[in-house]
C-alpha positions as a LaTeX table, in Angstrom:
\begin{tabular}{lrrr}
\hline
Residue & $x$ (\AA) & $y$ (\AA) & $z$ (\AA) \\
\hline
Unk1 & 88.58 & $-115.58$ & 65.56 \\
Unk2 & 90.60 & $-112.99$ & 63.66 \\
Unk3 & 89.83 & $-109.29$ & 64.13 \\
Unk4 & 87.30 & $-108.21$ & 61.45 \\
Unk5 & 89.35 & $-105.09$ & 60.72 \\
Unk6 & 92.34 & $-107.23$ & 59.75 \\
Unk7 & 90.55 & $-109.86$ & 57.65 \\
Unk8 & 91.19 & $-108.04$ & 54.38 \\
Unk9 & 94.79 & $-107.33$ & 55.22 \\
Unk10 & 95.33 & $-110.91$ & 56.32 \\
Unk11 & 93.88 & $-112.29$ & 53.10 \\
Unk12 & 96.07 & $-109.97$ & 51.03 \\
Unk13 & 99.18 & $-110.92$ & 52.94 \\
Unk14 & 98.54 & $-114.64$ & 52.48 \\
Unk15 & 97.98 & $-114.14$ & 48.75 \\
Unk16 & 101.13 & $-112.14$ & 48.25 \\
Unk17 & 103.36 & $-114.10$ & 50.61 \\
Unk18 & 106.18 & $-116.21$ & 49.30 \\
Unk19 & 105.85 & $-120.00$ & 49.68 \\
Unk20 & 106.59 & $-121.16$ & 53.22 \\
Unk21 & 107.19 & $-124.51$ & 54.86 \\
Unk22 & 104.51 & $-126.77$ & 56.28 \\
Unk23 & 105.26 & $-125.75$ & 59.85 \\
Unk24 & 105.16 & $-122.04$ & 59.05 \\
Unk25 & 101.91 & $-122.51$ & 57.11 \\
Unk26 & 100.38 & $-124.33$ & 60.06 \\
Unk27 & 101.32 & $-121.44$ & 62.34 \\
Unk28 & 99.65 & $-119.02$ & 59.94 \\
Unk29 & 96.52 & $-121.12$ & 59.96 \\
Unk30 & 96.55 & $-121.19$ & 63.77 \\
Unk31 & 96.80 & $-117.39$ & 63.90 \\
Unk32 & 94.06 & $-116.95$ & 61.31 \\
Unk33 & 91.74 & $-119.46$ & 62.98 \\
Unk34 & 91.96 & $-117.83$ & 66.38 \\
Unk35 & 91.26 & $-119.37$ & 69.80 \\
Unk36 & 89.14 & $-122.22$ & 68.41 \\
Unk37 & 92.14 & $-123.49$ & 66.44 \\
Unk38 & 94.25 & $-123.59$ & 69.60 \\
Unk39 & 91.50 & $-125.54$ & 71.33 \\
Unk40 & 91.42 & $-128.01$ & 68.45 \\
Unk41 & 95.20 & $-128.29$ & 68.62 \\
Unk42 & 94.98 & $-129.30$ & 72.28 \\
Unk43 & 92.27 & $-131.85$ & 71.41 \\
Unk44 & 94.42 & $-133.27$ & 68.61 \\
Unk45 & 97.34 & $-133.77$ & 71.01 \\
Unk46 & 95.03 & $-135.52$ & 73.47 \\
Unk47 & 93.68 & $-137.73$ & 70.66 \\
Unk48 & 97.15 & $-138.74$ & 69.53 \\
Unk49 & 98.14 & $-139.49$ & 73.13 \\
Unk50 & 95.09 & $-141.71$ & 73.66 \\
Unk51 & 95.63 & $-143.64$ & 70.43 \\
Unk52 & 99.32 & $-144.24$ & 71.07 \\
Unk53 & 98.62 & $-145.21$ & 74.69 \\
Unk54 & 96.01 & $-147.78$ & 73.68 \\
Unk55 & 98.26 & $-149.24$ & 70.98 \\
Unk56 & 101.06 & $-149.66$ & 73.52 \\
Unk57 & 98.64 & $-151.26$ & 75.98 \\
Unk58 & 97.32 & $-153.73$ & 73.38 \\
Unk59 & 100.87 & $-154.58$ & 72.32 \\
Unk60 & 102.06 & $-155.18$ & 75.90 \\
Unk61 & 99.04 & $-157.35$ & 76.71 \\
Unk62 & 99.33 & $-159.19$ & 73.37 \\
Unk63 & 95.59 & $-158.80$ & 73.23 \\
Unk64 & 95.18 & $-160.68$ & 69.94 \\
Unk65 & 97.19 & $-163.72$ & 71.03 \\
Unk66 & 95.21 & $-166.95$ & 71.37 \\
Unk67 & 97.88 & $-169.63$ & 70.94 \\
Unk68 & 97.94 & $-170.54$ & 74.63 \\
Unk69 & 94.26 & $-171.46$ & 74.87 \\
Unk70 & 94.35 & $-174.85$ & 73.14 \\
Unk71 & 97.51 & $-176.17$ & 74.89 \\
Unk72 & 96.23 & $-175.06$ & 78.30 \\
Unk73 & 92.80 & $-176.64$ & 77.86 \\
Unk74 & 94.29 & $-179.83$ & 76.43 \\
Unk75 & 96.71 & $-180.20$ & 79.34 \\
Unk76 & 93.97 & $-179.50$ & 81.86 \\
Unk77 & 91.51 & $-182.02$ & 80.47 \\
Unk78 & 94.25 & $-184.64$ & 80.26 \\
Unk79 & 94.92 & $-184.21$ & 83.97 \\
Unk80 & 98.18 & $-182.24$ & 83.67 \\
Unk81 & 96.88 & $-179.36$ & 85.78 \\
Unk82 & 100.23 & $-177.89$ & 86.76 \\
Unk83 & 101.37 & $-177.83$ & 83.14 \\
Unk84 & 98.19 & $-176.01$ & 82.14 \\
Unk85 & 98.68 & $-173.37$ & 84.83 \\
Unk86 & 102.33 & $-172.95$ & 83.85 \\
Unk87 & 101.21 & $-172.21$ & 80.28 \\
Unk88 & 98.83 & $-169.48$ & 81.43 \\
Unk89 & 100.76 & $-167.75$ & 84.21 \\
Unk90 & 103.47 & $-166.12$ & 82.06 \\
Unk91 & 100.81 & $-164.67$ & 79.76 \\
Unk92 & 99.72 & $-161.05$ & 80.22 \\
Unk93 & 96.76 & $-161.51$ & 77.92 \\
Unk94 & 93.37 & $-160.85$ & 79.60 \\
Unk95 & 91.98 & $-164.07$ & 78.12 \\
Unk96 & 94.71 & $-166.01$ & 79.94 \\
Unk97 & 93.84 & $-164.33$ & 83.23 \\
Unk98 & 90.18 & $-165.26$ & 82.97 \\
Unk99 & 90.95 & $-168.79$ & 81.81 \\
Unk100 & 93.34 & $-169.26$ & 84.73 \\
Unk101 & 90.58 & $-168.32$ & 87.20 \\
Unk102 & 88.19 & $-170.74$ & 85.48 \\
Unk103 & 90.65 & $-173.64$ & 85.59 \\
Unk104 & 91.65 & $-173.00$ & 89.18 \\
Unk105 & 88.04 & $-172.71$ & 90.30 \\
Unk106 & 86.93 & $-175.85$ & 88.48 \\
Unk107 & 89.10 & $-177.98$ & 90.80 \\
Unk108 & 86.65 & $-177.37$ & 93.66 \\
Unk109 & 84.00 & $-179.56$ & 92.06 \\
Unk110 & 80.41 & $-178.72$ & 91.26 \\
Unk111 & 79.49 & $-177.67$ & 94.76 \\
Unk112 & 80.96 & $-174.18$ & 94.34 \\
Unk113 & 80.36 & $-173.80$ & 90.62 \\
Unk114 & 78.10 & $-170.79$ & 91.04 \\
Unk115 & 80.71 & $-168.98$ & 93.12 \\
Unk116 & 83.35 & $-169.83$ & 90.55 \\
Unk117 & 81.24 & $-168.38$ & 87.74 \\
Unk118 & 80.68 & $-165.20$ & 89.74 \\
Unk119 & 84.42 & $-164.84$ & 90.26 \\
Unk120 & 85.03 & $-165.44$ & 86.54 \\
Unk121 & 82.49 & $-162.73$ & 85.72 \\
Unk122 & 84.15 & $-160.33$ & 88.14 \\
Unk123 & 87.66 & $-160.89$ & 86.77 \\
Unk124 & 86.47 & $-160.74$ & 83.16 \\
Unk125 & 84.68 & $-157.46$ & 83.88 \\
Unk126 & 87.84 & $-155.93$ & 85.34 \\
Unk127 & 89.94 & $-157.07$ & 82.39 \\
Unk128 & 87.43 & $-155.70$ & 79.86 \\
Unk129 & 87.17 & $-152.40$ & 81.74 \\
Unk130 & 90.94 & $-152.13$ & 81.53 \\
Unk131 & 90.84 & $-152.75$ & 77.79 \\
Unk132 & 88.05 & $-150.20$ & 77.30 \\
Unk133 & 89.77 & $-147.48$ & 79.32 \\
Unk134 & 90.32 & $-144.44$ & 77.14 \\
Unk135 & 87.84 & $-145.49$ & 74.47 \\
Unk136 & 85.00 & $-143.32$ & 75.78 \\
Unk137 & 87.08 & $-140.09$ & 75.63 \\
Unk138 & 88.13 & $-141.08$ & 72.11 \\
Unk139 & 84.49 & $-141.49$ & 71.08 \\
Unk140 & 83.65 & $-138.14$ & 72.68 \\
Unk141 & 86.44 & $-136.44$ & 70.73 \\
Unk142 & 85.18 & $-137.98$ & 67.49 \\
Unk143 & 81.70 & $-136.57$ & 68.20 \\
Unk144 & 82.51 & $-133.06$ & 69.43 \\
Unk145 & 85.50 & $-132.11$ & 67.23 \\
Unk146 & 83.33 & $-131.34$ & 64.16 \\
Unk147 & 80.97 & $-129.35$ & 66.38 \\
Unk148 & 83.81 & $-127.28$ & 67.79 \\
Unk149 & 85.06 & $-126.68$ & 64.26 \\
Unk150 & 81.59 & $-125.65$ & 63.17 \\
Unk151 & 81.39 & $-123.23$ & 66.09 \\
Unk152 & 84.62 & $-121.62$ & 64.93 \\
Unk153 & 83.23 & $-121.35$ & 61.40 \\
Unk154 & 80.06 & $-119.65$ & 62.61 \\
Unk155 & 82.06 & $-117.17$ & 64.65 \\
Unk156 & 84.30 & $-116.50$ & 61.66 \\
Unk157 & 81.33 & $-115.89$ & 59.38 \\
Unk158 & 79.91 & $-113.44$ & 61.91 \\
Unk159 & 83.18 & $-111.51$ & 61.89 \\
Unk160 & 83.31 & $-111.60$ & 58.10 \\
Unk161 & 79.83 & $-110.11$ & 57.73 \\
Unk162 & 80.60 & $-107.53$ & 60.39 \\
Unk163 & 83.62 & $-106.46$ & 58.35 \\
Unk164 & 81.43 & $-106.36$ & 55.23 \\
Unk165 & 78.91 & $-104.16$ & 57.02 \\
Unk166 & 81.64 & $-101.85$ & 58.27 \\
Unk167 & 82.85 & $-101.33$ & 54.70 \\
Unk168 & 79.55 & $-99.68$ & 53.80 \\
Unk169 & 79.28 & $-98.72$ & 50.15 \\
Unk170 & 82.94 & $-99.53$ & 49.49 \\
Unk171 & 82.34 & $-103.28$ & 49.45 \\
Unk172 & 85.32 & $-105.35$ & 48.39 \\
Unk173 & 84.56 & $-109.01$ & 47.56 \\
Unk174 & 87.94 & $-109.97$ & 49.00 \\
Unk175 & 86.69 & $-108.97$ & 52.44 \\
Unk176 & 83.95 & $-111.60$ & 52.34 \\
Unk177 & 85.96 & $-114.29$ & 50.56 \\
Unk178 & 88.92 & $-113.85$ & 52.88 \\
Unk179 & 86.68 & $-114.07$ & 55.93 \\
Unk180 & 84.96 & $-117.22$ & 54.62 \\
Unk181 & 88.12 & $-119.24$ & 53.96 \\
Unk182 & 89.52 & $-118.22$ & 57.33 \\
Unk183 & 86.28 & $-119.29$ & 59.00 \\
Unk184 & 86.30 & $-122.68$ & 57.24 \\
Unk185 & 89.73 & $-123.50$ & 58.69 \\
Unk186 & 88.19 & $-124.58$ & 61.98 \\
Unk187 & 85.68 & $-126.91$ & 60.33 \\
Unk188 & 88.46 & $-128.57$ & 58.35 \\
Unk189 & 90.58 & $-128.92$ & 61.49 \\
Unk190 & 87.68 & $-130.46$ & 63.40 \\
Unk191 & 87.12 & $-133.05$ & 60.67 \\
Unk192 & 90.83 & $-133.86$ & 60.48 \\
Unk193 & 90.70 & $-134.73$ & 64.19 \\
Unk194 & 87.34 & $-136.50$ & 64.17 \\
Unk195 & 87.96 & $-138.91$ & 61.29 \\
Unk196 & 91.06 & $-140.65$ & 62.73 \\
Unk197 & 89.54 & $-140.62$ & 66.21 \\
Unk198 & 86.36 & $-142.36$ & 64.98 \\
Unk199 & 88.34 & $-144.90$ & 62.95 \\
Unk200 & 90.65 & $-145.71$ & 65.87 \\
Unk201 & 87.72 & $-146.00$ & 68.28 \\
Unk202 & 85.82 & $-148.44$ & 66.04 \\
Unk203 & 88.92 & $-150.59$ & 65.49 \\
Unk204 & 89.73 & $-150.71$ & 69.21 \\
Unk205 & 86.14 & $-151.57$ & 70.08 \\
Unk206 & 86.46 & $-154.49$ & 67.69 \\
Unk207 & 89.64 & $-155.65$ & 69.44 \\
Unk208 & 87.90 & $-155.55$ & 72.83 \\
Unk209 & 84.85 & $-157.37$ & 71.47 \\
Unk210 & 87.01 & $-160.17$ & 70.05 \\
Unk211 & 88.81 & $-160.49$ & 73.38 \\
Unk212 & 85.45 & $-160.75$ & 75.16 \\
Unk213 & 84.28 & $-163.47$ & 72.79 \\
Unk214 & 87.56 & $-165.36$ & 73.31 \\
Unk215 & 87.05 & $-165.20$ & 77.08 \\
Unk216 & 83.52 & $-166.55$ & 76.80 \\
Unk217 & 84.61 & $-169.34$ & 74.47 \\
Unk218 & 87.55 & $-170.45$ & 76.63 \\
Unk219 & 85.58 & $-170.41$ & 79.89 \\
Unk220 & 82.65 & $-172.28$ & 78.35 \\
Unk221 & 84.98 & $-175.01$ & 77.12 \\
Unk222 & 86.25 & $-175.52$ & 80.66 \\
Unk223 & 82.80 & $-176.58$ & 81.87 \\
Unk224 & 81.29 & $-178.14$ & 78.73 \\
Unk225 & 84.11 & $-180.26$ & 77.30 \\
Unk226 & 82.10 & $-183.46$ & 77.75 \\
Unk227 & 79.30 & $-182.06$ & 75.58 \\
Unk228 & 81.54 & $-181.55$ & 72.53 \\
Unk229 & 81.49 & $-184.32$ & 69.89 \\
Unk230 & 84.68 & $-186.33$ & 69.46 \\
Unk231 & 86.89 & $-185.34$ & 66.53 \\
Unk232 & 87.51 & $-187.57$ & 63.56 \\
Unk233 & 84.06 & $-189.14$ & 63.71 \\
Unk234 & 84.84 & $-191.18$ & 66.82 \\
Unk235 & 81.87 & $-191.36$ & 69.15 \\
Unk236 & 82.44 & $-191.67$ & 72.89 \\
Unk237 & 81.69 & $-195.10$ & 74.23 \\
Unk238 & 78.54 & $-195.46$ & 76.24 \\
Unk239 & 78.89 & $-196.41$ & 79.89 \\
Unk240 & 78.97 & $-200.17$ & 80.35 \\
Unk241 & 79.38 & $-200.85$ & 76.62 \\
Unk242 & 82.43 & $-203.02$ & 77.13 \\
Unk243 & 80.74 & $-205.03$ & 79.88 \\
Unk244 & 77.70 & $-205.69$ & 77.67 \\
Unk245 & 79.75 & $-207.40$ & 74.94 \\
Unk246 & 79.81 & $-211.20$ & 75.17 \\
Unk247 & 83.08 & $-212.80$ & 76.05 \\
Unk248 & 84.77 & $-214.80$ & 73.32 \\
\hline
\end{tabular}
């Protein structure tokens, strides 16, 4: 934090200074806030890097795309296995990777179904871990940034009251007020970092959750297609129904 002997002078200088640009004002705030502000600056750069990195990853993986699921499942259930695999292979989406494993494994019949499900679980876990990478540090930043800012505020208040004590009987209210606003800079900076970090973390967690649900839905439809009711009100014919009808 700022030296207590310079708090009054710093407050006077800021009051009497001519208007400066945003960048220059930010530098003044950094100098007034002290080491805690530089720590928060480093955290803000890390936060921005994590958010941009995750956005690029989601964009490259087309994580919200689902248009390939229906054509692939339809081709597979109609016996056009190669066409279904050709639909999935060019996709970089994690749902496509899991669905491809499910379709490929279902060709081995029911004898190895348990092994196929274990492999699907393994691949899905790896894909979800890849999507969640970087989210835990983002959540940590959202939690600790206000605390770091509060620490800077407490240290600043300590310095302000030390300067007030050193003034003795010649107490100037500007000493205390100047020290308080300087101390509050770190709390404001911590909140400015924490709010976007928390919002980005919650949104990205929602993206990952929707991808997980899409994986579960697609894989389940591979193995339970015969349990779904026919569309348009048509009921599947019972085995031997045609044979039971009398010949005309």
